Backbone as CSV, one residue per row, in Angstrom:
resi,resn,N_x,N_y,N_z,CA_x,CA_y,CA_z,C_x,C_y,C_z
1,MET,120.638,57.446,91.795,120.814,57.891,93.172,119.490,57.747,93.927
2,LYS,119.528,57.105,95.095,118.312,56.876,95.855,117.754,58.174,96.417
3,ARG,116.442,58.350,96.262,115.755,59.560,96.712,114.670,59.150,97.705
4,GLU,114.573,59.872,98.797,113.624,59.534,99.857,112.868,60.793,100.269
5,ILE,111.559,60.662,100.477,110.760,61.772,100.993,110.873,61.765,102.513
6,ILE,111.309,62.881,103.098,111.437,62.971,104.547,110.654,64.180,105.051
7,LYS,110.322,64.152,106.331,109.650,65.278,106.965,110.691,66.096,107.720
8,THR,110.668,67.412,107.517,111.619,68.292,108.197,111.038,68.733,109.543
9,LEU,111.834,69.440,110.334,111.452,69.734,111.711,110.236,70.651,111.846
10,ASP,109.884,71.403,110.801,108.676,72.236,110.900,107.432,71.512,110.366
11,GLY,107.599,70.238,110.032,106.469,69.441,109.568,106.342,69.340,108.063
12,SER,107.052,70.179,107.337,106.988,70.154,105.869,107.976,69.128,105.311
13,THR,107.687,68.658,104.123,108.477,67.589,103.519,109.577,68.123,102.606
14,THR,110.514,67.233,102.294,111.527,67.530,101.290,112.019,66.207,100.713
15,ILE,112.877,66.304,99.711,113.475,65.115,99.097,114.914,65.009,99.577
16,HIS,115.267,63.832,100.059,116.618,63.585,100.577,117.361,62.640,99.635
17,LEU,118.587,63.004,99.267,119.443,62.184,98.410,120.453,61.467,99.315
18,GLU,120.250,60.174,99.511,121.030,59.445,100.503,122.524,59.405,100.181
19,GLU,122.858,59.197,98.919,124.269,59.064,98.535,125.073,60.315,98.871
20,TRP,124.453,61.464,98.710,125.111,62.737,98.999,124.869,63.213,100.430
21,ASN,123.908,62.609,101.113,123.430,63.122,102.404,123.060,64.600,102.250
22,GLU,122.265,64.863,101.226,121.874,66.237,100.864,120.374,66.258,100.593
23,SER,119.706,67.336,100.992,118.272,67.472,100.789,117.968,68.705,99.946
24,TYR,116.801,68.700,99.311,116.369,69.851,98.524,116.147,71.073,99.403
25,HIS,115.720,70.842,100.648,115.478,71.934,101.596,116.057,71.550,102.950
26,SER,116.143,72.515,103.829,116.732,72.285,105.146,115.939,71.256,105.951
27,LYS,116.658,70.324,106.586,116.026,69.362,107.473,115.458,70.049,108.712
28,HIS,115.917,71.252,108.994,115.436,71.995,110.163,114.093,72.676,109.893
29,GLY,113.629,72.624,108.653,112.337,73.213,108.311,112.344,73.762,106.904
30,ALA,111.738,73.028,105.963,111.736,73.449,104.556,111.003,74.772,104.371
31,ILE,109.807,74.866,104.935,109.019,76.090,104.775,109.671,77.251,105.508
32,GLN,110.144,77.010,106.724,110.789,78.081,107.484,112.002,78.642,106.738
33,GLU,112.802,77.744,106.142,113.980,78.179,105.396,113.578,79.041,104.201
34,ALA,112.579,78.582,103.441,112.149,79.315,102.247,111.650,80.704,102.615
35,LYS,110.839,80.787,103.655,110.293,82.084,104.059,111.389,83.027,104.554
36,HIS,112.332,82.499,105.310,113.376,83.345,105.884,114.354,83.844,104.817
37,VAL,114.867,82.919,104.014,115.909,83.272,103.039,115.343,84.068,101.878
38,PHE,114.281,83.566,101.266,113.828,84.128,99.994,112.739,85.193,100.113
39,ILE,111.877,85.062,101.104,110.810,86.056,101.266,111.260,87.191,102.187
40,LYS,111.596,86.870,103.422,111.974,87.907,104.380,113.189,88.706,103.930
41,ASN,114.206,88.010,103.408,115.462,88.694,103.060,115.637,88.968,101.576
42,GLY,114.628,88.614,100.767,114.690,88.859,99.331,113.494,89.638,98.821
43,LEU,112.367,88.947,98.712,111.174,89.556,98.122,110.707,90.790,98.886
44,SER,110.880,90.805,100.200,110.408,91.936,101.006,111.072,93.256,100.633
45,LEU,112.216,93.191,99.963,112.906,94.414,99.530,112.197,95.087,98.361
46,PHE,111.261,94.378,97.737,110.613,94.880,96.522,109.109,95.060,96.709
47,GLU,108.696,95.370,97.902,107.263,95.524,98.179,106.672,96.692,97.387
48,ASP,105.403,96.530,97.056,104.621,97.592,96.408,105.071,97.917,94.987
49,LYS,105.776,96.969,94.333,106.115,97.186,92.924,106.265,95.839,92.223
50,PRO,106.072,95.815,90.915,106.257,94.567,90.169,107.693,94.072,90.291
51,VAL,107.866,92.748,90.285,109.210,92.188,90.436,109.376,90.980,89.515
52,THR,110.563,90.871,88.933,110.921,89.706,88.124,111.914,88.873,88.924
53,ILE,111.655,87.573,89.022,112.456,86.683,89.865,113.019,85.536,89.048
54,LEU,114.283,85.211,89.277,114.931,84.026,88.720,115.252,83.083,89.874
55,GLU,114.737,81.859,89.799,115.089,80.867,90.816,116.067,79.865,90.239
56,ILE,117.177,79.701,90.912,118.184,78.720,90.515,117.940,77.447,91.311
57,GLY,117.265,76.497,90.664,116.887,75.251,91.309,115.412,75.213,91.641
58,PHE,114.544,75.060,90.622,113.093,75.056,90.841,112.667,73.913,91.761
59,GLY,113.255,72.734,91.565,113.072,71.619,92.477,111.638,71.247,92.770
60,THR,111.266,71.276,94.052,109.930,70.861,94.491,108.863,71.903,94.229
61,GLY,109.271,73.113,93.865,108.312,74.189,93.632,107.924,74.949,94.885
62,LEU,108.552,74.615,96.020,108.187,75.268,97.282,108.411,76.775,97.239
63,ASN,109.582,77.204,96.780,109.869,78.644,96.759,108.908,79.393,95.838
64,ALA,108.611,78.786,94.707,107.685,79.411,93.765,106.283,79.502,94.365
65,PHE,105.845,78.439,95.050,104.496,78.428,95.611,104.355,79.453,96.741
66,ILE,105.350,79.537,97.606,105.304,80.530,98.681,105.313,81.941,98.098
67,THR,106.069,82.134,97.033,106.105,83.447,96.377,104.757,83.769,95.754
68,PHE,104.105,82.761,95.173,102.751,82.965,94.642,101.792,83.403,95.753
69,LEU,101.876,82.756,96.906,101.006,83.118,98.026,101.266,84.549,98.488
70,GLU,102.528,84.976,98.459,102.856,86.365,98.792,102.246,87.324,97.781
71,SER,102.292,86.930,96.514,101.701,87.745,95.451,100.202,87.920,95.681
72,GLU,99.531,86.830,96.067,98.099,86.892,96.345,97.817,87.773,97.554
73,ASN,98.605,87.595,98.599,98.380,88.316,99.845,98.598,89.817,99.694
74,LYS,99.609,90.186,98.925,99.985,91.599,98.807,99.578,92.212,97.470
75,GLN,98.933,91.408,96.632,98.514,91.875,95.314,99.692,92.477,94.545
76,GLN,100.781,91.719,94.558,102.018,92.149,93.899,102.190,91.390,92.587
77,THR,102.521,92.100,91.528,102.743,91.480,90.223,104.134,90.856,90.175
78,ILE,104.183,89.559,89.852,105.451,88.831,89.849,105.581,88.002,88.575
79,ASP,106.711,88.152,87.910,107.074,87.329,86.756,108.205,86.424,87.221
80,TYR,107.929,85.124,87.315,108.803,84.166,87.990,109.367,83.165,86.988
81,VAL,110.680,83.024,86.987,111.357,82.055,86.114,112.129,81.078,86.998
82,GLY,111.818,79.798,86.862,112.520,78.771,87.624,113.341,77.888,86.706
83,VAL,114.630,77.771,86.999,115.536,76.956,86.176,115.807,75.624,86.882
84,GLU,115.679,74.548,86.151,115.890,73.213,86.723,116.403,72.280,85.635
85,ALA,117.513,71.604,85.909,118.072,70.665,84.928,117.462,69.276,85.066
86,TYR,117.069,68.913,86.293,116.553,67.567,86.553,115.219,67.671,87.309
87,PRO,114.113,67.792,86.585,112.809,67.999,87.233,112.424,66.884,88.203
88,VAL,111.740,67.268,89.258,111.179,66.331,90.222,110.060,65.544,89.539
89,ASN,109.943,64.250,89.845,108.907,63.453,89.176,107.546,63.621,89.836
90,ALA,106.509,63.195,89.126,105.133,63.424,89.560,104.835,62.772,90.903
91,GLU,105.374,61.600,91.154,105.143,60.900,92.424,105.707,61.703,93.593
92,GLU,106.869,62.282,93.389,107.480,63.093,94.444,106.679,64.370,94.687
93,VAL,106.195,64.978,93.625,105.376,66.191,93.770,104.161,65.905,94.634
94,LEU,103.486,64.789,94.377,102.282,64.415,95.125,102.579,64.161,96.599
95,ALA,103.833,63.813,96.909,104.211,63.527,98.295,104.541,64.788,99.090
96,MET,104.664,65.920,98.414,104.964,67.163,99.117,103.710,67.685,99.817
97,ASN,103.832,68.105,101.057,102.659,68.518,101.843,102.569,70.031,102.024
98,TYR,103.135,70.772,101.106,103.237,72.228,101.276,101.879,72.931,101.322
99,VAL,100.956,72.495,100.500,99.646,73.154,100.459,98.976,73.073,101.827
100,ALA,99.015,71.893,102.441,98.400,71.715,103.754,99.160,72.478,104.831
101,GLU,100.477,72.363,104.826,101.285,73.003,105.867,101.205,74.524,105.802
102,LEU,101.006,75.050,104.609,100.880,76.501,104.438,99.429,76.969,104.576
103,GLU,98.538,76.011,104.875,97.111,76.308,105.015,96.591,77.056,103.787
104,ALA,96.918,76.485,102.631,96.581,77.129,101.357,95.770,76.185,100.475
105,LEU,94.822,75.476,101.074,94.048,74.480,100.330,93.295,75.084,99.151
106,GLU,92.929,76.356,99.260,92.210,76.989,98.149,93.087,77.130,96.907
107,PHE,94.423,76.983,97.102,95.343,77.114,95.975,96.018,75.784,95.615
108,ASP,95.396,74.681,96.035,95.929,73.361,95.717,96.093,73.193,94.209
109,ASN,95.136,73.727,93.441,95.199,73.611,91.976,96.377,74.392,91.404
110,ILE,96.791,75.459,92.100,97.925,76.261,91.622,99.224,75.495,91.764
111,PHE,99.423,74.853,92.918,100.643,74.060,93.109,100.723,72.946,92.070
112,GLU,99.582,72.316,91.814,99.535,71.254,90.803,99.822,71.821,89.419
113,LYS,99.252,72.969,89.123,99.446,73.582,87.805,100.901,73.994,87.594
114,MET,101.561,74.432,88.664,102.978,74.792,88.553,103.794,73.621,88.012
115,HIS,103.495,72.429,88.506,104.275,71.261,88.097,103.802,70.663,86.774
116,LYS,102.544,70.870,86.449,102.024,70.307,85.196,102.205,71.250,84.004
117,SER,102.539,72.503,84.268,102.712,73.459,83.174,103.876,73.053,82.280
118,GLU,103.782,73.428,81.018,104.801,73.056,80.042,106.134,73.751,80.351
119,TRP,107.203,73.030,80.104,108.525,73.630,80.256,108.785,74.610,79.125
120,ASN,109.504,75.669,79.463,109.923,76.684,78.489,108.750,77.454,77.882
121,GLN,107.621,77.472,78.605,106.471,78.261,78.177,105.971,79.087,79.356
122,LYS,105.601,80.320,79.102,105.102,81.197,80.155,103.648,80.843,80.461
123,THR,103.363,80.605,81.742,102.034,80.204,82.182,101.465,81.240,83.141
124,GLU,100.247,81.675,82.891,99.586,82.625,83.783,98.874,81.858,84.888
125,LEU,99.312,82.052,86.129,98.699,81.372,87.272,97.658,82.245,87.972
126,SER,97.750,83.554,87.767,96.743,84.501,88.246,96.915,85.764,87.417
127,ASP,96.098,86.766,87.698,96.249,88.001,86.926,97.471,88.801,87.373
128,LYS,98.194,88.287,88.392,99.383,88.982,88.866,100.625,88.088,88.938
129,PHE,100.507,86.819,88.569,101.653,85.907,88.701,101.808,85.049,87.455
130,TRP,102.984,85.118,86.859,103.332,84.304,85.692,104.534,83.437,86.028
131,LEU,104.494,82.204,85.562,105.573,81.250,85.804,106.125,80.723,84.485
132,THR,107.445,80.756,84.368,108.133,80.089,83.261,109.139,79.125,83.863
133,LYS,108.985,77.846,83.574,109.974,76.850,84.005,110.915,76.590,82.836
134,ARG,112.193,76.725,83.096,113.180,76.466,82.043,113.989,75.216,82.393
135,LYS,113.922,74.220,81.532,114.728,73.006,81.715,116.108,73.309,81.137
136,GLN,117.053,73.590,82.029,118.306,74.198,81.589,119.385,73.968,82.642
137,PHE,120.601,73.749,82.196,121.733,73.712,83.126,122.108,75.143,83.491
138,PHE,122.588,75.333,84.701,122.874,76.687,85.172,123.942,77.382,84.336
139,ASP,124.892,76.611,83.812,125.958,77.239,83.023,125.493,77.651,81.628
140,GLU,124.219,77.328,81.289,123.655,77.733,80.002,122.875,79.046,80.099
141,ILE,122.722,79.567,81.298,121.962,80.806,81.491,122.725,81.973,80.873
142,ASP,122.049,82.756,80.032,122.726,83.880,79.369,121.847,85.131,79.348
143,ASP,120.962,85.275,80.338,120.111,86.464,80.424,120.959,87.697,80.726
144,PHE,120.476,88.854,80.298,121.203,90.100,80.570,120.257,91.149,81.127
145,GLU,120.450,91.506,82.378,119.704,92.565,83.067,118.191,92.404,82.902
146,ILE,117.728,91.188,83.241,116.307,90.849,83.135,115.622,90.852,84.501
147,PHE,116.343,90.443,85.542,115.715,90.130,86.815,116.034,91.152,87.910
148,ASP,115.038,91.350,88.790,115.233,92.179,89.979,115.830,91.371,91.120
149,LEU,115.491,90.085,91.170,115.807,89.257,92.334,116.137,87.837,91.895
150,ILE,117.170,87.276,92.497,117.532,85.882,92.245,117.446,85.100,93.548
151,TYR,116.693,83.989,93.510,116.715,83.009,94.589,117.759,81.969,94.193
152,PHE,118.898,81.965,94.850,119.950,81.002,94.492,119.840,79.812,95.441
153,ASP,119.217,78.734,94.956,118.878,77.585,95.805,119.403,76.285,95.215
154,ALA,120.633,76.329,94.736,121.280,75.129,94.197,121.659,74.181,95.341
155,PHE,121.953,72.921,94.996,122.486,72.006,96.005,123.779,72.590,96.579
156,GLY,124.098,72.192,97.795,125.181,72.812,98.538,126.568,72.674,97.922
157,TYR,127.429,73.581,98.314,128.817,73.605,97.831,129.530,72.292,98.126
158,ARG,129.217,71.669,99.238,129.887,70.420,99.629,129.729,69.337,98.576
159,VAL,128.549,69.263,97.933,128.293,68.185,96.971,128.409,68.636,95.519
160,GLN,128.168,69.926,95.250,128.270,70.420,93.868,128.956,71.788,93.835
161,PRO,130.249,71.839,94.135,130.961,73.113,94.166,130.944,73.851,92.830
162,GLU,130.793,73.109,91.730,130.788,73.742,90.404,129.600,74.676,90.216
163,LEU,128.543,74.487,90.986,127.365,75.358,90.885,127.560,76.680,91.616
164,TRP,128.665,76.793,92.364,128.941,77.983,93.173,130.218,78.673,92.707
165,SER,130.550,78.488,91.443,131.806,79.001,90.900,131.703,80.471,90.504
166,THR,132.856,81.060,90.276,132.906,82.436,89.784,132.166,82.558,88.458
167,GLU,132.293,81.550,87.607,131.631,81.578,86.300,130.108,81.632,86.446
168,ILE,129.583,80.852,87.378,128.133,80.858,87.600,127.690,82.198,88.168
169,PHE,128.433,82.733,89.122,128.029,84.015,89.712,128.191,85.176,88.734
170,GLN,129.080,85.046,87.757,129.151,86.058,86.705,127.858,86.060,85.904
171,LYS,127.322,84.872,85.636,126.046,84.772,84.931,124.908,85.363,85.759
172,MET,124.967,85.134,87.068,123.943,85.700,87.951,124.015,87.228,87.941
173,TYR,125.217,87.746,88.032,125.427,89.202,88.033,124.908,89.814,86.730
174,ASN,125.237,89.163,85.619,124.783,89.654,84.315,123.267,89.616,84.192
175,SER,122.637,88.628,84.813,121.193,88.441,84.695,120.393,89.496,85.450
176,LEU,121.007,90.079,86.480,120.300,91.053,87.309,120.300,92.448,86.687
177,LYS,119.202,93.157,86.901,119.166,94.573,86.572,120.054,95.334,87.560
178,PRO,120.469,96.561,87.223,121.142,97.392,88.222,120.250,97.525,89.458
179,ASN,120.857,97.456,90.623,120.164,97.453,91.923,119.443,96.137,92.199
180,GLY,119.753,95.109,91.422,119.189,93.785,91.670,119.821,93.123,92.881
181,VAL,119.163,92.068,93.365,119.574,91.388,94.598,119.573,89.879,94.386
182,LEU,120.565,89.211,94.965,120.619,87.749,95.001,120.621,87.316,96.456
183,VAL,119.773,86.339,96.790,119.771,85.788,98.151,119.990,84.284,98.089
184,THR,120.713,83.770,99.091,120.998,82.345,99.163,121.191,81.931,100.607
185,TYR,120.914,80.664,100.872,121.102,80.114,102.214,122.581,79.934,102.557
186,ALA,123.452,80.003,101.559,124.880,79.705,101.757,125.595,80.812,102.528
187,ALA,126.693,80.424,103.200,127.495,81.420,103.914,128.952,80.993,103.990
188,ARG,129.469,80.355,102.934,130.872,79.939,102.893,131.756,81.076,102.392
189,GLY,132.949,81.152,102.929,133.895,82.173,102.500,134.221,82.090,101.025
190,VAL,134.370,80.883,100.497,134.717,80.717,99.087,133.598,81.227,98.188
191,VAL,132.346,81.078,98.627,131.199,81.588,97.871,131.200,83.115,97.883
192,LYS,131.458,83.682,99.032,131.508,85.142,99.145,132.590,85.723,98.251
193,ARG,133.747,85.084,98.231,134.850,85.595,97.397,134.494,85.542,95.915
194,SER,133.804,84.486,95.493,133.380,84.383,94.091,132.387,85.482,93.750
195,MET,131.455,85.743,94.648,130.470,86.802,94.421,131.144,88.169,94.297
196,ILE,132.024,88.450,95.211,132.708,89.755,95.209,133.558,89.925,93.956
197,SER,134.174,88.841,93.498,135.079,88.934,92.351,134.369,89.334,91.064
198,VAL,133.045,89.083,90.977,132.307,89.442,89.756,131.595,90.779,89.898
199,GLY,131.676,91.399,91.079,131.109,92.729,91.241,130.040,92.882,92.310
200,PHE,129.612,91.779,92.918,128.583,91.868,93.948,129.112,92.532,95.219
201,ARG,128.236,93.259,95.882,128.468,93.704,97.258,127.703,92.733,98.145
202,VAL,128.405,92.078,99.055,127.824,90.964,99.804,127.691,91.304,101.280
203,GLU,126.532,90.951,101.839,126.360,91.101,103.280,125.944,89.769,103.890
204,LYS,126.361,89.570,105.128,126.038,88.356,105.862,124.879,88.659,106.799
205,LEU,123.865,87.786,106.768,122.673,87.957,107.590,122.475,86.731,108.468
206,ALA,121.633,86.862,109.480,121.265,85.709,110.290,120.573,84.674,109.413
207,GLY,120.930,83.417,109.603,120.372,82.365,108.779,119.031,81.858,109.277
208,PRO,118.423,80.927,108.537,117.156,80.319,108.951,117.397,79.353,110.107
209,PRO,116.346,78.789,110.689,116.522,77.835,111.773,117.521,76.732,111.415
210,GLY,118.446,76.465,112.311,119.447,75.431,112.095,120.683,75.883,111.354
211,LYS,120.695,77.148,110.915,121.850,77.659,110.170,122.172,79.056,110.681
212,ARG,123.414,79.280,111.048,123.774,80.532,111.709,123.703,81.736,110.786
213,GLU,124.151,81.578,109.523,124.278,82.734,108.633,123.821,82.415,107.218
214,MET,123.602,83.469,106.428,123.275,83.369,105.008,123.819,84.613,104.324
215,PHE,123.824,84.611,102.975,124.325,85.758,102.212,123.202,86.444,101.441
216,ARG,123.350,87.788,101.331,122.561,88.573,100.397,123.542,89.428,99.613
217,ALA,123.404,89.416,98.290,124.350,90.128,97.418,123.633,91.144,96.557
218,PHE,124.255,92.304,96.369,123.652,93.407,95.642,124.470,93.750,94.393
219,LYS,123.754,94.006,93.295,124.382,94.544,92.097,124.113,96.054,92.112
220,ASP,125.039,96.810,92.658,124.851,98.240,92.794,124.837,98.907,91.429
221,ALA,123.994,99.921,91.294,123.892,100.640,90.022,125.187,101.395,89.741
């Protein structure tokens, strides 16, 4: 499948899959989307305490890198696990301009280390941030009450509906601790019904630029 590096409307880059007409991040702004969906509406709920995060779709590493910067800024301890079945290649990583766009040149080595770190091994990126990349299909996830927060950033329902199934969301529900939270850019009715069917309480929020709505789901204690 042909892959192309494109610039999104906020100036940050992403990878576009021409055959699917699908991108790793929003064409309306990769960085803006990540900050709005995962930081503002996810991580911000866990301020002033350690948090364990599961990312579904590690991809370009943008969500992980922005989360690392939040950890540095707020001195928050974060244990981050990113799951990816098809890792981005080194050439594509080098084409991402996130470090410059986020004005984080002092952490250029961290973004590089995120991608060069060994798969399936826990890597210490700072005294408050640990990263584990798992090369794994989403249907192989079998964690139980490990995570406080899930960033659900799989490719869209239009191109990969199997990633948004009841079976997958059951795994997400099982992976969260009581009072855990899942956030995603998606806002389809079929996705909401799958979430509710496994026990999530779902709320609809304003979406990032270019998208009207998004979902946040809670695993109530």
